[in-house]
C-alpha positions in Angstrom: -9.3 28.2 -24.3 -13.1 27.8 -24.2 -12.5 24.0 -23.4 -10.2 24.9 -20.6 -12.8 27.4 -19.1 -15.5 24.8 -19.3 -13.2 22.2 -17.7 -12.3 24.6 -14.9 -16.0 25.3 -14.3 -16.8 21.6 -14.3 -14.1 20.8 -11.7 -15.0 23.9 -9.6 -18.6 22.7 -9.6 -17.7 19.2 -8.6 -15.5 20.7 -5.8 -18.3 22.9 -4.5 -20.9 20.1 -4.7 -18.4 17.7 -2.9 -17.8 20.2 -0.1 -21.5 20.9 0.2 -22.2 17.2 0.4 -19.4 16.7 3.0 -20.6 19.6 5.1 -24.2 18.2 5.1 -22.9 14.7 6.1 -20.8 16.2 8.8 -23.7 18.2 10.2 -25.8 15.1 10.2 -23.2 13.0 12.0 -22.6 15.8 14.6 -26.3 16.0 15.2 -26.6 12.2 15.7 -23.6 12.3 18.0 -25.2 15.1 20.1 -28.5 13.3 20.3 -26.8 10.1 21.5 -24.8 12.1 24.0 -27.9 13.7 25.4 -30.1 10.6 25.5 -27.5 8.1 26.7 -24.9 9.9 28.9 -26.1 13.4 29.9 -28.4 12.2 32.7 -26.7 8.8 33.5 -24.9 8.2 36.7 -21.1 7.5 36.4 -21.7 3.8 37.0 -24.4 3.7 34.3 -22.1 5.5 31.9 -19.2 3.2 32.5 -21.4 0.1 32.1 -22.8 1.4 28.8 -19.4 2.2 27.5 -18.1 -1.2 28.5 -20.9 -2.9 26.5 -20.1 -0.8 23.5 -16.4 -1.5 23.8 -17.1 -5.2 24.0 -19.1 -5.0 20.7 -16.3 -2.9 19.1 -13.6 -5.4 20.1 -15.5 -8.1 18.3 -16.0 -5.9 15.2 -12.3 -5.0 15.2 -11.3 -8.6 15.3 -13.7 -9.4 12.5 -12.3 -6.5 10.5 -8.7 -7.8 11.0 -9.8 -11.3 9.9 -11.6 -9.8 6.8 -8.4 -7.9 5.9 -6.4 -11.2 6.1 -8.9 -12.9 3.9 -8.9 -10.0 1.4 -5.1 -10.3 1.0 -5.3 -14.0 0.6 -8.0 -13.7 -2.0 -6.1 -11.1 -3.9 -3.0 -13.3 -3.9 -5.1 -16.1 -5.4 -6.6 -13.9 -8.1 -3.3 -12.2 -8.8 -1.6 -15.6 -9.5 -4.5 -16.5 -11.9 -4.2 -13.2 -13.8 -0.4 -13.7 -14.0 -0.9 -17.0 -15.7 -3.8 -15.7 -17.9 -6.3 -18.0 -16.3 -9.9 -16.9 -16.2 -11.7 -16.5 -12.8 -13.9 -19.4 -11.9 -17.5 -19.0 -10.8 -16.4 -19.8 -7.3 -13.7 -17.0 -7.5 -16.3 -14.4 -8.5 -18.7 -15.6 -5.8 -16.0 -15.3 -3.1 -15.0 -11.9 -4.4 -18.6 -10.6 -4.3 -19.4 -12.2 -1.0 -16.3 -10.8 0.5 -17.1 -7.3 -0.8 -20.5 -7.5 0.7 -19.1 -8.4 4.1 -16.5 -5.7 3.9 -19.1 -3.1 3.0 -21.2 -4.1 6.0 -18.1 -3.8 8.3 -17.3 -0.5 6.7 -20.8 0.9 7.5 -20.5 -0.2 11.1 -17.0 1.3 11.4 -18.1 4.6 9.9 -21.0 4.8 12.4 -18.6 4.2 15.3 -16.1 6.7 14.0 -18.7 9.4 14.0 -20.5 8.3 17.2 -18.2 10.1 19.7 -16.7 12.7 17.4 -18.7 15.6 19.1 -17.1 14.6 22.4 -14.0 16.5 21.3 -15.9 19.8 21.4 -16.9 20.4 25.0 -17.5 24.1 24.3 -20.2 23.5 21.7 -21.7 20.5 23.5 -21.6 21.2 27.3 -23.1 17.8 28.1 -19.6 16.4 27.3 -18.4 17.9 30.6 -20.8 15.7 32.6 -19.2 12.5 31.1 -16.7 10.8 33.5 -13.2 11.1 32.2 -12.6 7.4 31.6 -15.9 7.1 29.6 -15.0 10.1 27.5 -11.5 8.8 26.9 -12.9 5.4 25.8 -15.5 6.9 23.5 -13.1 9.2 21.7 -10.5 6.5 21.5 -13.0 4.0 20.1 -14.1 6.5 17.4 -10.5 7.2 16.5 -9.7 3.5 16.4 -12.7 2.8 14.1 -11.5 5.6 11.7 -8.0 4.2 11.6 -9.2 0.7 10.9 -11.0 2.1 7.8 -7.8 3.8 6.6 -5.7 0.7 7.3 -8.2 -1.5 5.4 -7.8 0.6 2.3 -4.1 1.1 2.7 -3.3 -2.6 3.3 -6.0 -4.5 1.3 -8.5 -2.5 -0.7 -6.0 -0.4 -2.7 -4.6 -3.5 -4.3 -8.0 -4.3 -5.7 -8.6 -0.8 -7.0 -5.2 -0.8 -8.7 -6.2 -3.7 -10.9 -8.5 -2.8 -13.8 -10.3 -6.2 -13.9 -11.0 -6.3 -10.2 -11.9 -2.6 -10.1 -14.5 -3.1 -12.8 -16.0 -6.1 -10.9 -16.2 -4.2 -7.6 -17.5 -0.9 -9.1 -20.4 -2.8 -10.8 -23.7 -2.4 -9.0 -25.2 -5.4 -7.3 -28.6 -4.9 -5.6 -28.5 -8.3 -3.9 -25.2 -7.3 -2.2 -26.3 -3.7 -1.5 -23.4 -2.5 -3.7 -23.8 0.7 -5.6 -22.3 1.6 -8.9 -18.8 3.0 -8.4 -18.6 1.8 -4.8 -14.9 1.1 -4.9 -14.2 4.5 -6.4 -16.3 6.1 -3.6 -14.2 4.2 -1.0 -11.0 5.5 -2.6 -12.3 9.1 -2.6 -13.1 8.7 1.1 -9.6 7.5 1.7 -8.1 10.6 0.0 -10.6 13.1 1.5 -8.6 15.9 3.1 -11.6 16.9 5.3 -12.1 13.4 6.7 -8.4 13.1 7.3 -8.5 16.5 9.2 -11.3 15.2 11.4 -9.4 12.1 12.2 -6.2 14.1 12.8 -8.1 16.2 15.4 -9.0 13.1 17.4 -5.5 11.7 17.0 -4.1 15.0 18.3 -6.4 14.9 21.3 -5.4 11.3 22.0 -1.7 12.0 21.8 -1.9 15.0 24.1 -3.5 13.0 26.9 -0.3 11.2 27.8 -0.2 8.6 30.6 -3.5 9.8 32.0 -5.3 8.4 29.0 -4.0 4.9 29.5 -5.0 5.1 33.2 -8.5 6.0 32.0 -8.7 3.2 29.5 -7.4 0.7 32.0 -10.8 1.1 33.8 -12.3 -0.9 31.0 -11.8 -4.5 29.9 -10.3 -4.2 26.4 -9.0 -0.7 27.1 -5.4 -1.7 26.4 -6.5 -3.4 23.2 -8.1 -0.1 22.1 -4.9 1.8 22.8 -2.8 -0.7 20.9 -5.1 -0.6 17.9 -4.4 3.1 17.6 -0.7 3.0 18.5 0.0 0.2 16.0 -2.1 1.6 13.1 0.0 1.8 9.9 -2.1 4.9 8.9 -1.2 7.1 11.9 1.8 8.7 10.2 -0.4 9.5 7.1 -3.0 11.1 9.3 -0.5 13.3 11.1 0.7 14.6 7.7 -1.5 17.5 6.5 -0.3 17.2 2.9 -3.0 16.2 0.5 -3.2 12.7 -1.0 -3.4 12.8 -4.8 -4.2 10.5 -7.6 -1.4 9.9 -10.1 -2.8 8.0 -13.1 -5.2 5.4 -11.5 -3.2 4.8 -8.4 -3.5 6.4 -5.0 -0.1 7.8 -3.9 0.6 7.8 -0.2 4.3 8.4 0.1 4.6 6.1 -2.8 1.8 3.6 -3.7 1.7 0.4 -1.6 0.6 -2.2 -4.2 0.3 -6.0 -3.8 3.6 -6.4 -5.5 5.2 -4.1 -2.9 3.7 -6.2 -0.1 5.0 -9.4 -1.7 8.4 -7.8 -2.0 8.3 -6.9 1.7 7.2 -10.4 2.5 10.3 -11.8 0.8 12.6 -9.3 2.4 11.4 -10.4 5.9 10.9 -6.8 7.0 8.8 -5.7 10.0 6.0 -4.5 7.6 6.0 -8.0 6.2 5.3 -9.4 9.6 2.6 -6.9 10.1 0.8 -7.9 6.9 1.5 -11.6 6.4 2.3 -13.1 9.8 0.0 -15.0 12.2 -1.5 -11.7 13.1 -2.2 -10.3 9.6 -2.9 -6.6 9.8 -1.2 -6.1 13.2 2.2 -4.7 14.0 4.6 -7.1 15.6 7.1 -5.0 17.4 9.6 -7.8 17.4 10.0 -11.6 16.9 9.2 -13.9 19.8 12.1 -15.1 22.0 11.6 -18.7 20.8 11.5 -17.7 17.2 13.6 -20.0 14.9 15.4 -21.5 17.9 16.7 -24.9 16.8 17.2 -26.0 20.4 13.5 -25.3 21.2 12.3 -27.0 18.0 14.4 -30.1 18.9 13.2 -30.2 22.5 9.6 -29.6 21.5 9.7 -32.3 18.8 11.2 -34.8 21.3 8.6 -34.0 23.9 5.3 -33.8 22.0 2.7 -36.5 21.9 -0.5 -36.6 19.9 -3.2 -34.9 21.9 -1.0 -32.5 23.8 -2.2 -29.0 24.5 -0.1 -26.0 23.6 -0.2 -22.6 25.3 1.7 -19.5 24.2 2.3 -15.9 25.3 3.1 -13.1 22.8 3.1 -9.8 24.6 4.2 -8.1 21.4 1.0 -8.9 19.6 -2.3 -7.0 19.8 -4.5 -10.1 20.6 -2.8 -10.6 24.0 -4.0 -7.3 25.2 -7.7 -8.4 25.5 -7.2 -12.0 26.4 -7.5 -12.2 30.2 -4.6 -13.6 32.2 -1.1 -14.6 31.3 -1.5 -17.1 28.4 -2.8 -15.6 25.1 -3.4 -18.6 22.8 -4.1 -22.3 23.0 -3.7 -25.0 20.3 -3.4 -28.8 19.9 -0.7 -31.1 18.7 -2.2 -33.9 16.7 0.9 -35.8 16.0 3.1 -37.2 13.1 2.2 -39.8 10.5 3.9 -42.4 12.6 2.0 -41.5 15.8 -1.3 -41.5 14.0 -0.5 -44.9 12.5 0.3 -46.2 16.0 -3.0 -44.9 17.2 -4.7 -46.8 14.4 -6.4 -43.7 12.9 -4.1 -42.8 9.9 -6.7 -44.2 7.4 -9.6 -42.5 9.2 -11.9 -40.4 6.9 -11.2 -37.2 9.0 -7.4 -37.6 8.6 -7.0 -38.8 5.0 -7.7 -35.3 3.5 -4.8 -33.9 5.6 -2.1 -36.5 4.8 0.0 -34.0 2.8 -0.2 -31.3 5.5 0.8 -33.9 8.2 3.7 -35.1 6.1 4.8 -31.4 5.8 5.0 -31.2 9.6 1.7 -29.4 10.1 0.8 -31.1 13.4 -0.5 -28.0 15.2 -4.3 -27.4 14.9 -5.3 -24.0 16.0 -8.1 -21.5 15.7 -6.9 -18.2 14.2 -8.9 -15.3 12.9 -8.9 -17.0 9.5 -10.5 -20.1 11.0 -9.3 -23.5 12.3 -6.2 -24.6 10.4 -3.0 -26.7 10.5 0.4 -25.2 11.0 4.0 -26.3 11.8 5.5 -26.2 15.2 8.1 -23.7 13.9 5.3 -21.4 12.7 3.7 -21.6 16.1 6.9 -20.8 18.0 7.1 -17.0 17.1 6.4 -16.5 20.9 8.0 -15.7 24.2 6.4 -18.4 26.5 5.4 -22.0 25.7 3.7 -24.6 27.8 2.9 -28.2 26.7 0.2 -29.8 28.8 -0.6 -33.5 28.7 -3.5 -35.6 30.0 -1.4 -38.5 31.4 -4.3 -40.6 32.6 -5.9 -41.6 29.3 -5.5 -44.8 27.2 -4.5 -44.9 23.5 -8.2 -45.3 22.4 -9.2 -42.1 24.3 -6.2 -40.3 22.9 -7.1 -41.3 19.4 -10.7 -40.0 20.0 -9.3 -36.7 21.2 -7.2 -36.3 18.1 -10.1 -37.1 15.8 -12.2 -34.5 17.6 -9.5 -31.9 16.8 -9.5 -32.9 13.1 -13.3 -32.5 13.0 -13.0 -28.8 13.6 -10.6 -28.0 10.8 -12.1 -25.4 8.4 -14.6 -24.0 10.9 -14.8 -20.2 11.1 -13.5 -18.2 14.0 -15.9 -17.5 16.9 -15.7 -13.7 17.5 -18.4 -14.0 20.1 -16.3 -16.3 22.2 -19.3 -18.4 23.0 -18.6 -21.8 24.6 -22.2 -23.1 24.0 -21.9 -23.5 20.2 -19.9 -25.8 18.0 -20.1 -24.3 14.5 -17.6 -21.5 15.2 -14.3 -21.9 17.2 -11.9 -19.8 19.1 -8.5 -21.0 20.4 -9.3 -22.3 23.9 -12.7 -23.4 22.8 -10.9 -25.8 20.5 -9.4 -27.5 23.6 -12.7 -27.2 25.4 -14.6 -29.2 22.7 -11.8 -31.6 21.9 -11.4 -32.6 25.6 -15.1 -32.9 26.0 -15.1 -35.2 29.1 -13.0 -32.8 31.2 -14.6 -30.1 33.3 -13.1 -26.7 32.7 -13.0 -23.4 34.7 -14.7 -20.5 32.9 -14.2 -16.7 33.0 -15.8 -13.5 31.7 -14.5 -11.9 28.5 -16.2 -9.2 26.4 -19.3 -9.5 28.6 -19.7 -13.2 28.0 -19.0 -16.4 29.9 -16.2 -18.1 28.1 -13.0 -20.2 28.5 -9.6 -18.5 28.3 -6.1 -20.1 27.8 -5.5 -19.4 31.5 -8.6 -21.5 32.3 -7.1 -24.3 30.4 -3.8 -23.9 32.2 -5.6 -24.0 35.6 -6.3 -27.7 35.1 -2.5 -28.3 35.2 -2.3 -27.0 38.8 -2.0 -29.4 41.8 -4.7 -32.0 41.7 -5.7 -31.3 38.1 -5.7 -33.9 35.3 -3.1 -32.2 33.2 0.7 -32.3 33.6 3.1 -29.5 32.6 5.6 -31.6 30.5 7.5 -28.6 28.9 7.6 -24.9 29.9 9.5 -21.9 28.6 9.1 -18.5 30.2 10.5 -15.3 28.7 12.6 -17.5 26.3 14.1 -19.7 29.0 13.3 -23.3 29.6 12.0 -24.0 33.2 13.1 -27.5 34.0 11.3 -30.0 36.1 10.3 -30.0 39.0 10.2 -26.1 38.9 7.8 -26.1 35.9 4.6 -26.6 38.0 5.7 -23.9 40.5 6.4 -21.5 37.7 3.0 -22.2 36.1 1.3 -21.5 39.5 3.2 -18.2 39.6 2.2 -17.2 36.1 -1.5 -17.9 36.9 -1.5 -16.3 40.3 -2.9 -12.9 39.2 -5.9 -14.6 37.5 -8.9 -15.3 39.6 -10.2 -18.9 38.8 -13.8 -19.1 37.7 -16.2 -21.8 38.7 -15.7 -25.2 37.1 -18.2 -25.4 34.2 -20.2 -28.3 32.8 -18.4 -30.4 30.2 -19.9 -30.5 26.7 
């Protein structure tokens, strides 16, 4: 009995101390939010407020994309380590370095997301903070939605990726071990798990979610004022954690596993992957960590694969549209992604470059049909045409006025970028990091390309690439599918002009 009394006292003390610590942290974050509100927005004009919020939203969009990429890498790394453990193989030094480097990057992202989640929380309380009433409605909507989205990204990260690491005793021990060089404290992984299960933090997030859901269509109208506003709304609407946040029931530990309507472990995710369910697409598709509401209209279409295979030539440019994916919501214009077809073994032999040092390391992938080079969040990689075709719209563009030697040079340029990391800054003036249309921009270095503005920067979009196929441009539309239907020649060019009509062409930029 005495043991039980001491035990009850101990847990009661922990609970009181935990609540006191939470209340102190909440008071601190609310005070910081109020200061930022007063200093940045209270005396600003509506134009100044909107401009400041747009800059913050641009930064957040880049952070969100980096977070989704990190989530994908964490899942891939876990799969690699999981397979080694299943075969009783020890981790290599490289494995441990990747594990610890990844945890360092994740912690840095987590710190930035926590700051954003708290930055506009006080904007929910106009009675306590009267300065909120002076903020223009679109700015307030964007600020609260941004903080809610940041909080949901934190929950999603734990639910989808981090929980699997904590569920494994070996990995949990590695990641709970302090590392001053990586700014990782003792018990860091356990602290993240405790934050995930915190009823108080979930209640705070639920308050923002309730506000968001009560706004209705007016909220989207407010967010549409901003570039990236639709992206922000879709991040929230597609979050796997929304249902958990709505549920006020506490999350509890059972053994060493976090239970959330049944634990989602890595084995569960692998099973979902094999079953081909929608959650599998969300976690393991080309858009890891995002909800795909459906498959593309060209997905697993044998007739499209046959037509595409018959049409493609090495060096062709591929454009695609996937309105059911999150990424499309912040890419300006119609086309949402660009890639390059680098050819088959036979084509590369005919071009005289099969034995080239840039191509030899990729022989196996080419023989497997991985002739598409594209820049995804995970970096520049090779994929099959079938993998690429989970889309609604497809355009194949070809530079028809180049000789075989120039075409060979273009293909080699594309191979030179494989393995480079993704450019979340969308900066056309660098070559060490690549985004999708920048891959085309750099590969076709002798062409001049239109440019546009995205996330506050001068960049090149897939629509800018497509503009060079309009009348008088050097590119030809050799194959076009729109909304799952092939647009045959000679209507393909007219259809392309129609698809690009809403976009305003930018000035033609200097070639690299």
